[in-house]
C-alpha positions as CSV (number, residue, x, y, z in Angstrom):
1,X,61.3,82.3,82.8
2,X,58.9,85.3,81.2
3,X,59.9,88.8,82.1
4,X,57.3,90.5,84.2
5,X,54.9,92.7,82.0
6,X,54.8,96.4,82.7
7,X,51.0,97.6,81.8
8,X,50.2,100.5,83.5
9,X,51.9,103.4,81.4
10,X,49.2,103.0,78.8
11,X,46.4,103.0,81.5
12,X,46.6,106.8,82.5
13,X,42.8,106.8,81.6
14,X,42.1,104.3,84.1
15,X,44.5,105.4,87.3
16,X,44.8,108.6,88.7
17,X,47.4,109.9,91.0
18,X,45.1,112.4,93.2
19,X,48.1,113.3,95.8
20,X,51.9,112.3,94.5
21,X,53.3,113.3,97.7
22,X,53.8,109.8,98.5
23,X,55.1,106.8,96.5
24,X,53.2,103.4,97.2
25,X,53.7,99.8,96.3
26,X,50.5,98.0,96.3
27,X,50.1,94.2,96.3
28,X,46.8,92.8,95.1
29,X,45.5,89.4,95.3
30,X,42.9,88.6,92.6
31,X,40.7,85.4,93.7
32,X,39.4,84.9,90.0
33,X,36.4,83.4,88.7
34,X,35.0,79.7,90.1
35,X,36.1,77.0,87.6
36,X,38.3,79.4,85.7
37,X,42.2,79.7,86.4
38,X,42.4,83.4,86.3
39,X,43.3,84.1,89.8
40,X,46.8,85.3,90.7
41,X,49.1,88.5,92.1
42,X,49.2,91.9,90.8
43,X,51.6,94.7,91.8
44,X,51.0,98.6,91.3
45,X,53.3,101.3,92.1
46,X,53.8,105.2,91.3
47,X,57.4,105.4,91.9
48,X,58.1,106.7,88.5
49,X,55.5,109.4,88.4
50,X,52.7,107.2,86.6
51,X,51.1,104.3,88.1
52,X,52.5,101.3,86.4
53,X,51.0,97.9,86.8
54,X,52.8,94.7,86.9
55,X,51.2,90.8,86.7
56,X,49.7,88.6,86.8
57,X,53.1,87.8,88.5
58,X,53.0,83.9,88.8
59,X,52.0,83.2,85.3
60,X,54.3,85.6,84.0
61,X,57.1,84.0,85.9
62,X,56.1,80.3,85.1
63,X,55.9,79.7,81.2
64,X,52.6,77.8,80.2
65,X,51.4,78.1,83.6
66,X,47.9,79.1,84.2
67,X,46.3,81.3,86.8
68,X,44.6,79.7,90.1
69,X,41.0,78.5,90.4
70,X,39.7,80.7,93.1
71,X,42.9,82.1,94.8
72,X,41.7,82.0,98.5
73,X,44.6,83.3,100.1
74,X,48.4,84.5,99.7
75,X,51.4,85.6,101.6
76,X,55.1,86.0,101.4
77,X,56.7,84.0,104.1
78,X,60.7,85.0,104.1
79,X,61.6,83.9,100.8
80,X,58.9,81.9,99.6
81,X,55.5,83.5,98.2
82,X,52.5,80.7,99.2
83,X,48.9,80.5,97.1
84,X,46.0,78.8,98.5
85,X,43.5,77.4,95.4
86,X,40.1,76.3,96.5
87,X,38.2,76.0,93.1
88,X,37.0,72.9,91.5
89,X,40.2,71.4,92.9
90,X,42.2,72.1,96.0
91,X,46.1,73.0,96.1
92,X,48.6,74.8,98.2
93,X,51.4,76.2,95.6
94,X,55.1,77.5,97.0
95,X,57.1,79.7,95.0
96,X,60.3,81.4,95.1
97,X,60.0,84.9,96.1
98,X,60.5,87.6,94.5
99,X,60.7,85.5,91.2
100,X,57.6,83.5,91.5
101,X,59.2,80.5,90.0
102,X,57.3,77.3,91.1
103,X,58.8,75.2,93.8
104,X,56.3,72.9,95.3
105,X,52.3,72.0,94.7
106,X,50.4,70.4,97.5
107,X,47.4,68.8,96.5
108,X,46.2,66.2,99.7
109,X,45.5,68.6,102.8
110,X,42.2,69.7,102.0
111,X,40.4,72.9,100.9
112,X,42.3,75.7,101.8
113,X,40.9,78.6,103.3
114,X,43.5,80.8,105.2
115,X,47.0,81.2,105.7
116,X,49.4,82.9,108.2
117,X,53.1,82.9,109.0
118,X,54.3,80.4,111.7
119,X,57.6,81.9,112.1
120,X,60.7,81.6,110.0
121,X,60.3,79.2,106.8
122,X,56.8,77.9,108.2
123,X,53.5,78.3,107.2
124,X,50.1,77.7,108.8
125,X,47.1,76.8,106.6
126,X,43.6,76.4,107.9
127,X,41.6,73.4,105.8
128,X,38.2,72.1,105.6
129,X,37.4,68.5,103.8
130,X,38.3,67.5,106.6
131,X,38.6,70.6,109.0
132,X,42.2,70.8,110.1
133,X,45.3,73.3,110.3
134,X,48.7,72.1,108.7
135,X,52.1,73.2,109.2
136,X,54.0,73.7,106.0
137,X,58.0,73.7,106.6
138,X,59.1,75.9,103.5
139,X,62.5,74.7,103.7
140,X,62.1,71.0,103.3
141,X,58.3,71.5,101.6
142,X,56.7,69.1,104.0
143,X,53.1,69.3,105.1
144,X,52.2,68.2,108.8
145,X,48.9,68.3,110.6
146,X,48.8,70.0,113.9
147,X,48.3,67.8,116.8
148,X,44.8,68.6,118.1
149,X,44.4,65.9,121.0
150,X,41.1,67.4,122.4
151,X,39.5,68.2,118.7
152,X,39.4,72.0,119.2
153,X,39.6,72.6,115.9
154,X,36.2,72.0,114.8
155,X,35.9,73.8,111.4
156,X,38.1,75.9,109.0
157,X,39.4,79.2,110.1
158,X,38.6,83.0,108.4
159,X,41.3,84.8,110.9
160,X,44.3,83.6,111.7
161,X,47.4,85.3,113.6
162,X,51.0,84.8,114.4
163,X,51.9,86.5,117.5
164,X,54.8,86.2,120.1
165,X,55.8,83.0,118.8
166,X,52.1,81.2,118.7
167,X,49.7,80.9,115.8
168,X,45.9,81.7,117.1
169,X,43.2,80.3,114.9
170,X,39.9,81.5,115.5
171,X,36.9,79.1,115.7
172,X,33.5,79.5,116.3
173,X,33.3,82.2,119.4
174,X,37.0,81.2,120.4
175,X,40.5,81.0,119.5
176,X,42.7,77.8,119.6
177,X,46.3,78.7,120.3
178,X,49.0,76.5,118.4
179,X,52.9,76.1,119.5
180,X,54.9,75.9,116.1
181,X,57.8,74.4,118.4
182,X,55.7,71.4,119.0
183,X,53.2,71.9,116.0
184,X,50.4,71.2,118.7
185,X,47.3,73.2,120.3
186,X,48.5,74.1,123.7
187,X,45.4,76.5,124.8
188,X,42.1,77.4,123.8
189,X,40.8,81.2,124.5
190,X,37.1,82.3,124.9
191,X,36.9,86.2,124.5
192,X,33.5,87.8,125.3
193,X,33.1,89.6,121.9
194,X,30.5,87.2,120.5
195,X,31.6,85.9,117.1
196,X,35.2,86.9,116.2
197,X,35.4,88.9,113.1
198,X,39.1,89.9,113.2
199,X,42.3,89.9,114.8
200,X,45.4,92.0,115.4
201,X,48.8,92.1,117.4
202,X,50.4,94.8,119.2
203,X,53.8,93.6,120.0
204,X,54.8,96.9,122.3
205,X,51.9,96.1,124.9
206,X,52.1,92.2,124.4
207,X,48.1,92.3,123.2
208,X,46.4,90.1,121.0
209,X,43.3,92.1,120.1
210,X,39.9,90.4,119.2
211,X,36.9,92.3,117.1
212,X,33.4,91.2,117.5
213,X,30.5,92.9,116.0
214,X,30.4,95.9,118.3
215,X,33.5,95.0,120.6
216,X,37.0,94.9,121.1
217,X,38.9,92.9,123.8
218,X,42.5,92.3,124.6
219,X,44.3,88.9,125.3
220,X,47.8,89.1,127.5
221,X,50.2,87.3,124.7
222,X,52.2,85.5,127.6
223,X,49.4,84.7,130.1
224,X,46.4,84.0,127.8
225,X,44.8,86.7,130.4
226,X,41.4,88.4,129.0
227,X,41.2,92.1,129.6
228,X,37.8,93.5,129.8
229,X,35.5,94.0,126.9
230,X,35.3,97.6,125.1
231,X,32.1,98.2,123.7
232,X,32.2,100.1,120.4
233,X,29.3,102.7,120.8
234,X,27.2,102.9,117.9
235,X,28.9,100.7,115.6
236,X,28.0,97.4,114.5
237,X,29.0,94.9,111.8
238,X,32.7,95.6,113.0
239,X,35.4,93.6,110.6
240,X,38.8,94.0,109.2
241,X,40.9,94.5,112.3
242,X,44.1,96.2,111.7
243,X,46.9,97.7,113.7
244,X,49.4,100.3,113.1
245,X,51.2,102.7,115.6
246,X,49.2,102.1,118.6
247,X,45.7,102.4,116.6
248,X,43.2,99.9,115.7
249,X,41.5,100.3,112.6
250,X,38.4,98.6,111.5
251,X,35.5,98.8,109.3
252,X,31.8,99.1,109.7
253,X,29.9,99.3,106.2
254,X,32.1,101.7,104.3
255,X,33.3,104.0,107.4
256,X,37.1,103.2,108.6
257,X,37.2,103.6,112.5
258,X,40.2,104.0,114.4
259,X,40.9,103.2,118.1
260,X,43.6,104.5,120.2
261,X,44.9,101.4,122.3
262,X,46.8,104.3,124.2
263,X,43.4,106.0,125.3
264,X,41.0,103.4,125.6
265,X,38.6,105.7,127.8
266,X,38.1,107.5,124.3
267,X,35.5,105.7,121.9
268,X,36.4,104.8,118.3
269,X,36.3,107.5,115.9
270,X,34.7,107.4,112.4
271,X,37.6,108.8,110.4
272,X,36.8,108.1,106.6
273,X,34.2,107.0,104.2
274,X,35.1,105.3,101.1
275,X,34.3,106.8,97.6
276,X,34.2,103.5,96.1
277,X,31.0,101.8,94.7
278,X,29.9,98.4,95.3
279,X,27.9,96.5,98.2
280,X,28.8,93.1,98.9
281,X,31.9,93.2,96.8
282,X,33.1,96.1,98.6
283,X,36.4,95.2,101.0
284,X,35.8,91.7,99.8
285,X,37.7,89.0,101.7
286,X,40.8,90.9,103.2
287,X,39.9,94.0,100.8
288,X,40.9,96.5,103.7
289,X,44.5,97.0,104.8
290,X,46.8,99.4,106.8
291,X,50.5,100.1,106.0
292,X,51.9,99.4,109.7
293,X,54.5,101.9,109.3
294,X,52.8,105.0,107.8
295,X,49.4,104.4,108.9
296,X,48.0,104.9,105.5
297,X,45.5,102.6,104.2
298,X,44.1,100.9,101.2
299,X,40.5,99.7,100.3
300,X,39.1,97.8,97.5
301,X,36.1,96.3,95.6
302,X,36.1,92.6,93.8
303,X,34.4,94.6,90.6
304,X,31.4,92.1,91.3
305,X,33.8,89.3,89.7
306,X,32.5,90.7,86.2
307,X,34.8,93.9,85.6
308,X,38.2,95.0,87.0
309,X,38.9,95.5,90.6
310,X,39.2,98.8,92.0
311,X,40.9,100.6,95.1
312,X,41.5,103.9,96.9
313,X,44.8,104.5,98.8
314,X,44.2,106.7,101.6
315,X,46.7,109.1,103.7
316,X,46.0,108.2,107.2
317,X,47.2,111.5,108.6
318,X,45.4,113.9,106.2
319,X,42.7,111.3,105.1
320,X,43.2,112.5,101.4
321,X,43.4,110.2,98.7
322,X,46.8,109.4,97.7
323,X,45.5,107.2,94.6
324,X,42.5,105.7,93.0
325,X,41.3,103.7,90.1
326,X,41.1,100.0,88.5
327,X,43.2,97.2,88.1
328,X,42.7,95.8,84.7
329,X,42.7,92.2,84.3
330,X,42.4,92.0,88.0
331,X,39.0,89.8,88.8
332,X,38.0,89.7,91.9
333,X,40.5,91.6,94.5
334,X,39.9,90.0,97.9
335,X,43.4,91.0,99.6
336,X,45.8,94.0,99.3
337,X,49.1,94.7,100.9
338,X,50.3,98.4,101.0
339,X,53.5,100.1,101.6
340,X,53.7,103.8,101.1
341,X,56.8,106.7,101.7
342,X,57.3,110.5,101.4
343,X,58.8,111.2,97.9
344,X,62.1,112.3,97.9
345,X,63.3,115.1,96.0
346,X,64.9,114.8,92.7
347,X,67.9,117.0,92.1
348,X,68.0,119.0,88.7
349,X,70.9,118.6,86.6
350,X,72.6,122.0,87.8
351,X,72.5,121.0,91.5
352,X,73.8,117.5,91.0
353,X,77.3,117.2,92.1
354,X,77.7,113.8,90.2
355,X,77.0,111.8,87.1
356,X,76.5,108.4,86.4
357,X,75.6,105.9,83.3
358,X,73.9,104.1,82.2
359,X,70.3,105.0,82.8
360,X,68.5,102.7,82.7
361,X,70.9,100.0,84.1
362,X,70.8,96.3,84.5
363,X,73.9,95.2,86.1
364,X,76.3,97.8,87.0
365,X,76.2,101.7,87.5
366,X,79.5,104.0,87.5
367,X,79.6,107.2,89.2
368,X,81.9,110.1,88.8
369,X,82.1,112.8,91.1
370,X,82.5,116.6,90.3
371,X,84.5,117.1,93.4
372,X,88.0,115.0,94.4
373,X,88.6,113.2,97.6
374,X,86.9,110.4,99.6
375,X,82.9,110.2,98.6
376,X,80.1,107.7,99.3
377,X,77.0,106.9,97.3
378,X,74.1,105.6,98.8
379,X,71.4,103.8,96.5
380,X,67.6,103.7,97.9
381,X,64.6,102.1,96.8
382,X,61.3,103.8,95.7
383,X,60.3,103.4,99.6
384,X,63.4,105.0,101.1
385,X,65.4,102.0,102.3
386,X,69.1,102.2,101.4
387,X,70.1,99.3,99.0
388,X,73.7,99.9,98.5
389,X,76.4,101.9,100.1
390,X,79.6,102.2,98.5
391,X,82.7,104.4,99.4
392,X,85.5,105.4,96.8
393,X,87.5,107.9,95.1
394,X,87.2,108.8,91.3
395,X,85.2,106.5,89.3
396,X,83.4,103.9,91.3
397,X,81.2,100.9,89.7
398,X,78.2,99.8,91.6
399,X,76.9,96.3,91.1
400,X,73.1,96.3,90.7
401,X,72.5,92.8,89.1
402,X,71.0,91.5,92.0
403,X,68.6,94.5,92.6
404,X,64.9,94.2,91.2
405,X,63.8,96.0,88.4
406,X,62.1,99.5,89.2
407,X,62.9,103.3,90.3
408,X,65.8,104.0,92.6
409,X,67.4,107.5,93.9
410,X,71.0,107.8,94.3
411,X,72.9,110.4,97.0
412,X,76.3,111.6,97.4
413,X,78.1,112.5,100.6
414,X,81.8,113.8,101.2
415,X,83.4,114.9,104.1
416,X,81.2,114.2,106.3
417,X,78.2,116.1,104.6
418,X,75.4,113.7,103.7
419,X,73.5,114.3,100.4
420,X,75.2,117.2,99.6
421,X,75.5,116.1,96.2
422,X,71.7,116.1,95.4
423,X,69.4,113.2,94.6
424,X,69.2,111.5,91.3
425,X,66.6,109.3,89.9
426,X,67.9,105.9,88.6
427,X,66.1,103.1,86.5
428,X,66.8,99.2,86.8
429,X,65.5,97.4,84.0
430,X,66.2,94.2,82.1
């Protein structure tokens, strides 16, 4: 297996970190050019202080592999990464995640268009030639066509959603509802929004939201009951529906709108206008997304499928740009996934009350506190999630060989006082 290539440190002229108060992880799907196997997945992060790029991830992980001829869609489902290729030939490729090592290729289920999870270890793929939806069991690597006794699946779908244990598939002006337990169509729903341009799910209120050109409508996820449609006054051509923290986000042109689902009597508000250039290639495919935890969002362009794709990451609260730039070697970005986190403060050597080595580390870290007694070391990844907690006295060895490469932060707690030993930055590299 090839090691992932770190490209971005040399790209400082192309990447601009505008506001470094947050760290981000950005996954980008490059569709690539038709007839040319240059589609793949890329990754950007500013956790080191510089914006660093990794990728193409699939090609780097599989010796001798080419990229994908039109990477139509991509998703991570459990411990598997799934790729849909729809160029001169058609395939669905499954790889282990996060290693991206190849597991299985399906070539006999039609032209794949759209992908969504169907619950634990299941993927659902909408295809044309012929029109159908398939369930792929990611444990057994078996693809099974959805049972559709009433022929409700009449075309491929551009939008699919998994909500409350069901898969919702957009057909022209209606939704087809699939039960993964039986792998069968169990209902159809006809919203009153015209053509459907997006789906989103609010698990707290148990509503599936549907977006039309200038209207929103909620569907109860248990009864399929339709609420009254909500007209989006002054909005035309709405699309790219996303949900985070009780707010629905969507695009109209280059303008980001926000609609508060807790105050549905209030009109949707225009909150941001993108600074990116581009026309038809702006927000191409799924080129707009929102971090469901932070409300920060990302927009991108496909670079007209000729030059590098571009992106901008925006703080959803302050509406300031966190980062913007080009994505070298990424042709035709058609999908983004974003995670952001407030930056952790790093202690100076004087303030830190513990030492450790080696740094960078590959498989083990050795900690030594400067005070006696029982202490606890917590190791966090760049997004602030705790990945190790170890308690010890004196010198302590922490195994990190199973952790992905990247930037981490260590804190020491002693006598019930958390983090009083300061925060130190650690690199894991192999």
